[in-house]
C-alpha positions in Angstrom: -33.2 21.4 20.4 -31.3 24.8 21.0 -28.7 25.8 18.4 -25.4 26.8 19.9 -23.3 29.7 18.5 -20.3 28.6 16.4 -17.3 27.9 18.4 -15.1 30.8 19.1 -18.2 33.1 19.5 -18.9 34.5 23.1 -22.5 33.4 23.9 -23.0 36.6 26.0 -22.0 38.9 23.2 -24.1 37.3 20.5 -27.8 37.5 19.7 -29.8 35.2 17.5 -31.8 35.8 14.3 -33.4 33.3 11.8 -30.1 33.5 9.8 -27.9 32.6 12.8 -25.8 34.3 15.4 -25.4 38.2 15.4 -22.4 39.6 17.2 -23.2 42.4 19.7 -21.0 44.8 17.8 -23.0 44.0 14.6 -26.3 44.5 16.4 -25.2 47.9 17.8 -24.0 48.9 14.4 -27.3 47.8 12.8 -29.4 49.7 15.5 -27.4 52.8 14.9 -27.7 52.5 11.1 -31.4 51.9 11.4 -31.8 55.0 13.8 -29.7 57.1 11.3 -32.0 56.1 8.4 -35.1 57.1 10.5 -33.5 60.4 11.4 -32.7 61.0 7.7 -36.2 60.2 6.7 -37.7 62.5 9.3 -35.3 65.3 8.4 -36.7 65.0 4.8 -40.2 65.1 6.2 -41.1 61.8 4.6 -43.8 59.8 6.4 -43.2 56.1 7.0 -45.9 55.2 4.5 -44.5 57.4 1.7 -41.0 56.1 2.5 -42.1 52.4 2.5 -43.8 52.9 -0.9 -40.7 54.6 -2.4 -38.7 51.7 -1.1 -41.2 49.1 -2.4 -41.7 47.5 1.0 -44.3 47.4 3.7 -44.4 49.6 6.6 -43.5 46.6 8.9 -40.3 46.1 6.9 -39.4 49.7 7.1 -40.0 49.6 10.9 -37.7 46.4 11.1 -35.0 48.4 9.1 -35.1 51.5 11.2 -35.0 49.3 14.4 -31.9 47.5 13.2 -33.2 44.1 12.5 -30.4 42.0 11.2 -32.8 39.9 9.1 -33.6 42.8 6.9 -32.2 42.3 3.3 -29.3 44.3 1.9 -31.8 45.2 -1.0 -34.0 46.9 1.6 -31.1 48.9 2.8 -30.2 49.8 -0.8 -33.7 50.9 -1.5 -33.8 53.1 1.6 -30.6 54.8 0.3 -32.2 55.3 -3.0 -35.3 56.8 -1.4 -33.1 59.1 0.6 -31.3 60.1 -2.6 -27.9 58.8 -1.5 -27.5 55.3 -3.4 -23.7 56.0 -3.8 -23.2 55.5 -0.1 -23.8 51.7 -0.5 -21.1 51.5 -3.2 -18.8 53.4 -1.0 -19.4 51.4 2.1 -16.0 49.5 1.9 -14.3 51.6 -0.7 -10.6 50.8 -0.8 -9.6 54.3 -0.5 -11.2 54.5 3.0 -10.1 51.2 4.2 -7.5 52.2 6.8 -6.7 48.7 7.8 -6.2 47.5 4.2 -4.2 50.5 3.3 -1.9 50.1 6.4 -1.4 46.4 5.6 -0.6 47.3 1.9 1.9 50.0 3.1 3.7 47.4 5.5 4.1 45.1 2.4 5.8 47.7 0.2 9.3 46.8 -0.6 12.0 49.1 0.7 13.7 49.1 -2.8 12.5 48.3 -6.3 15.2 46.9 -8.7 15.4 48.4 -12.1 14.1 46.2 -14.8 16.1 47.4 -17.7 16.1 45.3 -20.9 19.8 45.3 -21.2 20.4 43.9 -17.7 23.7 42.2 -17.5 24.3 38.9 -15.7 27.9 40.1 -15.0 28.8 41.2 -11.4 29.3 44.9 -10.7 33.1 44.4 -10.4 33.1 43.1 -14.0 31.3 46.2 -15.3 33.1 49.0 -17.1 34.4 51.2 -14.4 34.8 48.3 -12.0 33.3 50.0 -9.0 30.3 48.3 -7.3 29.5 51.4 -5.4 28.9 53.7 -8.3 26.1 52.9 -10.7 26.9 52.6 -14.5 26.3 55.7 -16.3 27.1 58.1 -13.4 
Protein backbone atom coordinates (compact mmCIF):
# COMPACT_ATOMS: atom_id res chain seq x y z
CA UNK A 1 0.00 0.00 0.00
CA UNK A 2 1.38 3.42 -0.96
CA UNK A 3 0.94 6.24 1.52
CA UNK A 4 -0.44 9.44 0.06
CA UNK A 5 0.75 12.90 1.12
CA UNK A 6 -1.52 14.74 3.51
CA UNK A 7 -4.33 16.64 1.84
CA UNK A 8 -3.35 20.09 0.68
CA UNK A 9 0.19 18.99 -0.19
CA UNK A 10 1.08 19.12 -3.87
CA UNK A 11 2.33 15.61 -4.73
CA UNK A 12 4.69 16.98 -7.40
CA UNK A 13 6.43 19.27 -4.92
CA UNK A 14 6.80 16.72 -2.13
CA UNK A 15 9.40 14.01 -1.63
CA UNK A 16 9.13 11.15 0.82
CA UNK A 17 11.28 10.12 3.73
CA UNK A 18 10.80 7.55 6.47
CA UNK A 19 9.28 10.31 8.60
CA UNK A 20 6.71 11.38 6.00
CA UNK A 21 6.38 13.95 3.24
CA UNK A 22 9.10 16.54 2.66
CA UNK A 23 8.07 19.67 0.76
CA UNK A 24 10.32 20.60 -2.16
CA UNK A 25 11.25 23.95 -0.56
CA UNK A 26 12.35 22.10 2.59
CA UNK A 27 14.34 19.60 0.53
CA UNK A 28 16.11 22.45 -1.31
CA UNK A 29 16.87 24.22 1.96
CA UNK A 30 18.28 21.05 3.52
CA UNK A 31 20.46 20.37 0.47
CA UNK A 32 21.84 23.92 0.65
CA UNK A 33 22.40 23.62 4.42
CA UNK A 34 24.24 20.33 3.90
CA UNK A 35 26.36 21.78 1.11
CA UNK A 36 27.17 24.83 3.27
CA UNK A 37 28.27 22.56 6.13
CA UNK A 38 30.49 20.61 3.73
CA UNK A 39 32.08 23.84 2.46
CA UNK A 40 32.62 25.11 6.03
CA UNK A 41 34.26 21.80 6.95
CA UNK A 42 36.54 21.87 3.91
CA UNK A 43 37.47 25.54 4.50
CA UNK A 44 38.62 24.52 7.96
CA UNK A 45 40.62 21.65 6.39
CA UNK A 46 38.81 19.01 8.48
CA UNK A 47 38.58 15.52 6.97
CA UNK A 48 35.28 13.67 6.97
CA UNK A 49 36.73 11.11 9.39
CA UNK A 50 37.87 13.78 11.89
CA UNK A 51 34.67 15.77 11.54
CA UNK A 52 32.46 12.72 12.09
CA UNK A 53 34.50 11.81 15.18
CA UNK A 54 34.16 15.33 16.58
CA UNK A 55 30.40 15.12 16.00
CA UNK A 56 30.13 11.64 17.50
CA UNK A 57 28.57 10.12 14.36
CA UNK A 58 29.62 7.77 11.58
CA UNK A 59 31.00 9.00 8.27
CA UNK A 60 27.78 7.72 6.67
CA UNK A 61 25.67 9.98 8.89
CA UNK A 62 27.96 12.91 8.09
CA UNK A 63 27.59 12.15 4.38
CA UNK A 64 23.78 12.13 4.78
CA UNK A 65 23.93 15.50 6.60
CA UNK A 66 26.11 17.05 3.91
CA UNK A 67 23.76 15.73 1.20
CA UNK A 68 20.74 17.29 2.91
CA UNK A 69 18.99 14.09 3.98
CA UNK A 70 15.81 15.18 5.84
CA UNK A 71 16.03 12.12 8.10
CA UNK A 72 19.17 13.35 9.86
CA UNK A 73 18.47 14.40 13.45
CA UNK A 74 18.61 17.93 14.80
CA UNK A 75 21.22 16.71 17.27
CA UNK A 76 23.46 15.74 14.34
CA UNK A 77 23.08 19.25 12.91
CA UNK A 78 23.77 20.76 16.34
CA UNK A 79 26.91 18.65 16.78
CA UNK A 80 28.12 19.73 13.32
CA UNK A 81 27.75 23.36 14.39
CA UNK A 82 29.68 22.64 17.59
CA UNK A 83 32.44 20.91 15.61
CA UNK A 84 32.60 23.95 13.30
CA UNK A 85 32.83 26.30 16.30
CA UNK A 86 29.47 27.95 15.63
CA UNK A 87 26.96 26.41 18.10
CA UNK A 88 25.22 29.77 18.64
CA UNK A 89 23.81 29.60 15.12
CA UNK A 90 21.30 26.95 16.15
CA UNK A 91 19.96 29.11 18.99
CA UNK A 92 19.72 32.11 16.64
CA UNK A 93 17.97 30.19 13.85
CA UNK A 94 14.53 31.66 14.61
CA UNK A 95 15.56 34.51 16.87
CA UNK A 96 12.62 36.90 17.27
CA UNK A 97 14.81 39.88 16.45
CA UNK A 98 15.41 38.52 12.94
CA UNK A 99 11.88 37.18 12.36
CA UNK A 100 10.71 39.76 9.81
CA UNK A 101 7.21 38.28 9.43
CA UNK A 102 6.71 38.10 13.19
CA UNK A 103 7.94 41.66 13.62
CA UNK A 104 5.66 42.95 10.83
CA UNK A 105 2.67 41.17 12.36
CA UNK A 106 3.47 42.63 15.77
CA UNK A 107 3.78 46.13 14.29
CA UNK A 108 0.40 45.78 12.57
CA UNK A 109 -1.21 44.98 15.94
CA UNK A 110 0.26 47.98 17.73
CA UNK A 111 -2.46 50.33 18.94
CA UNK A 112 -2.48 53.81 17.47
CA UNK A 113 -2.99 55.32 20.93
CA UNK A 114 -2.34 54.07 24.41
CA UNK A 115 -4.59 55.46 27.13
CA UNK A 116 -2.98 56.73 30.30
CA UNK A 117 -3.51 54.51 33.31
CA UNK A 118 -3.26 57.06 36.08
CA UNK A 119 -4.43 55.90 39.52
CA UNK A 120 -6.65 58.98 39.97
CA UNK A 121 -8.62 58.27 36.81
CA UNK A 122 -12.04 59.82 37.10
CA UNK A 123 -15.30 58.34 35.92
CA UNK A 124 -16.55 61.85 35.11
CA UNK A 125 -16.82 62.99 31.52
CA UNK A 126 -14.34 65.64 30.26
CA UNK A 127 -17.11 68.25 30.27
CA UNK A 128 -17.54 67.71 34.02
CA UNK A 129 -13.83 68.15 34.70
CA UNK A 130 -12.46 71.42 36.09
CA UNK A 131 -11.96 73.78 33.17
CA UNK A 132 -14.82 72.13 31.31
CA UNK A 133 -13.13 71.75 27.92
CA UNK A 134 -12.90 68.26 26.44
CA UNK A 135 -10.24 69.39 23.93
CA UNK A 136 -7.64 70.46 26.48
CA UNK A 137 -6.21 67.79 28.77
CA UNK A 138 -6.37 68.51 32.48
CA UNK A 139 -3.19 70.10 33.80
CA UNK A 140 -2.31 72.00 30.60
